C-alpha positions in Angstrom: -0.9 33.5 43.5 1.2 35.6 40.8 4.1 33.5 41.7 2.1 30.1 41.1 1.6 31.6 37.7 4.7 32.6 36.8 6.0 29.3 38.1 3.4 27.3 35.8 4.6 29.3 33.1 8.0 28.4 33.2 7.8 24.8 33.7 5.5 24.8 30.3 8.2 26.6 28.5 11.0 24.6 26.7 14.0 24.6 28.0 16.2 27.7 26.1 19.6 26.1 24.2 22.9 27.0 25.2 24.9 29.6 23.9 26.9 28.4 20.5 24.4 25.0 20.5 22.4 24.5 16.9 18.4 24.3 17.9 17.7 20.9 17.1 15.8 19.8 13.8 12.9 17.8 13.9 13.7 14.2 12.8 12.3 12.9 9.2 9.3 10.5 10.4 10.3 6.6 9.9 6.8 5.6 9.8 3.8 5.9 7.3 0.2 4.7 7.4 -1.8 5.3 4.3 -5.7 5.1 3.4 -6.4 4.4 -0.2 -9.2 4.3 -2.4 -8.5 1.6 -5.0 -9.7 0.0 -8.4 -8.5 -3.6 -10.0 -8.7 -5.1 -13.1 -8.0 -9.2 -13.4 -7.8 -10.8 -16.9 -6.6 -14.4 -16.4 -4.5 -16.4 -19.2 -4.2 -19.7 -20.3 -1.1 -20.9 -19.3 1.3 -21.9 -22.1 1.6 -25.5 -21.1 -2.1 -25.7 -20.8 -4.8 -26.6 -23.1 -4.7 -23.5 -25.9 -8.7 -24.2 -26.0 -9.3 -24.5 -22.3 -11.7 -21.3 -21.5 -9.8 -19.0 -18.9 -12.1 -17.8 -16.2 -13.6 -14.2 -17.0 -12.1 -11.1 -16.1 -13.3 -8.6 -13.2 -13.7 -5.4 -12.2 -13.7 -4.7 -8.5 -13.7 -1.3 -6.2 -12.6 -1.3 -2.6 -9.7 0.6 0.1 -5.7 -0.3 1.1 -4.7 -0.2 3.9 -0.8 0.3 4.5 2.0 0.8 7.1 5.4 2.0 5.9 8.8 1.6 7.3 11.5 3.6 6.4 14.9 1.3 6.7 17.5 3.5 5.0 16.8 7.7 4.8 15.7 8.7 1.2 16.3 5.7 -0.2 14.9 2.3 1.0 11.5 1.4 3.3 9.5 -1.8 3.7 5.8 -1.5 3.2 2.8 -3.5 4.4 -0.4 -3.0 2.7 -3.8 -4.7 3.0 -6.2 -4.5 0.4 -10.1 -5.3 0.1 -11.9 -5.8 -2.9 -15.2 -6.3 -4.0 -16.8 -7.5 -7.2 -19.5 -9.1 -8.5 -19.7 -12.9 -6.6 -16.1 -12.4 -5.4 -14.1 -10.9 -2.7 -10.3 -10.0 -2.4 -8.5 -9.8 0.8 -4.8 -9.9 -0.3 -1.5 -9.2 1.6 1.0 -7.8 0.3 4.8 -7.4 1.3 7.1 -4.8 -0.6 10.7 -3.3 -0.5 10.5 0.2 -1.8 13.0 2.5 -3.5 12.4 6.4 -3.4 13.9 9.5 -3.3 12.0 12.9 -2.5 12.8 15.9 -4.5 11.4 18.9 -2.8 7.0 18.3 -3.4 7.3 15.0 -5.2 8.6 11.0 -4.3 8.6 8.7 -6.5 8.9 5.4 -5.7 8.9 1.9 -6.8 8.0 -1.4 -4.7 9.0 -4.9 -5.7 7.3 -7.8 -3.2 5.4 -11.0 -2.4 1.6 -11.2 -2.3 -0.7 -13.5 -0.7 -4.3 -13.4 -2.1 -7.7 -15.2 -0.1 -10.8 -14.7 -2.7 -13.9 -16.2 -1.8 -16.9 -16.6 -4.3 -20.3 -16.6 -4.0 -23.5 -17.4 -5.7 -23.2 -18.7 -9.4 -19.4 -17.3 -9.6 -18.5 -19.9 -6.9 -20.2 -22.9 -9.1 -18.1 -21.4 -12.0 -15.0 -21.3 -10.2 -16.0 -25.0 -8.3 -14.7 -23.8 -5.0 -15.4 -21.1 -2.6 -12.5 -20.0 -1.1 -9.0 -20.0 -3.1 -5.7 -19.2 -1.6 -2.7 -18.0 -4.1 0.6 -16.3 -4.2 2.2 -14.4 -6.5 4.8 -11.2 -7.2 4.0 -7.6 -7.3 5.7 -4.5 -8.6 4.3 -1.1 -7.2 5.2 2.3 -8.8 4.0 5.6 -7.9 4.3 9.1 -6.5 3.5 11.0 -3.1 2.8 14.6 -3.4 3.9 16.6 0.2 1.6 19.0 1.1 3.0 19.6 4.5 5.5 17.8 6.5 3.7 14.6 8.1 1.0 14.7 5.4 1.2 13.5 1.5 -1.5 12.5 -1.2 0.1 9.1 -2.5 -1.2 7.8 -6.2 0.5 4.2 -6.6 -0.4 1.5 -9.4 0.4 -2.0 -9.1 0.8 -5.2 -10.8 0.6 -8.6 -9.8 1.5 -12.1 -11.7 -0.1 -14.8 -9.4 -0.1 -18.6 -11.1 -3.3 -20.7 -10.6 -4.1 -24.0 -11.7 -4.5 -24.1 -15.3 -4.4 -20.1 -15.6 -2.0 -17.4 -14.7 -3.9 -14.1 -13.4 -3.0 -10.9 -13.7 -4.2 -7.9 -11.6 -3.3 -4.3 -12.5 -4.7 -2.1 -9.5 -4.7 2.1 -9.0 -5.1 3.3 -5.8 -5.3 7.1 -4.8 -5.7 8.3 -0.9 -3.6 10.5 2.1 -1.0 9.2 3.8 0.5 10.3 7.4 4.1 10.1 8.2 4.9 10.1 11.8 
């Protein structure tokens, strides 16, 4: 019985490093996932080529959340992020998809980043808003920039604060979207 316990204890123990060998360091995580609570404000402006007296759709305030996946391409330099926000407003639901390239660098516990990429958005209108817009669904494409900060609280956990600006040309207007998001991120 004692021999069995010793064998099991030895099997569960990691192998000792060879003499003179340096202990292996835990590699830096290359992947990350995050969940953020978000707020977005949209405002529409008529295109300069359109009738300046034409009325643009109203501005919107929307709340929701963002799910994101990030992959480090070049350590301490470049990452690619795929984000899926969900925004809910009065008579409107937005479900964009964003793909951005992020430049970043980590200093001790703070990691600033700046992302630039593409966004496409599926908007769903309901009720009176559907009548005002003249359609139930709308698909649009645009560009997005995302500056932000990560505050590292542990080797794999951080708190992420992110802003974003999206420029989305629509039929007769250009929609500008400003958003803020805050939430935890896990690196693996």
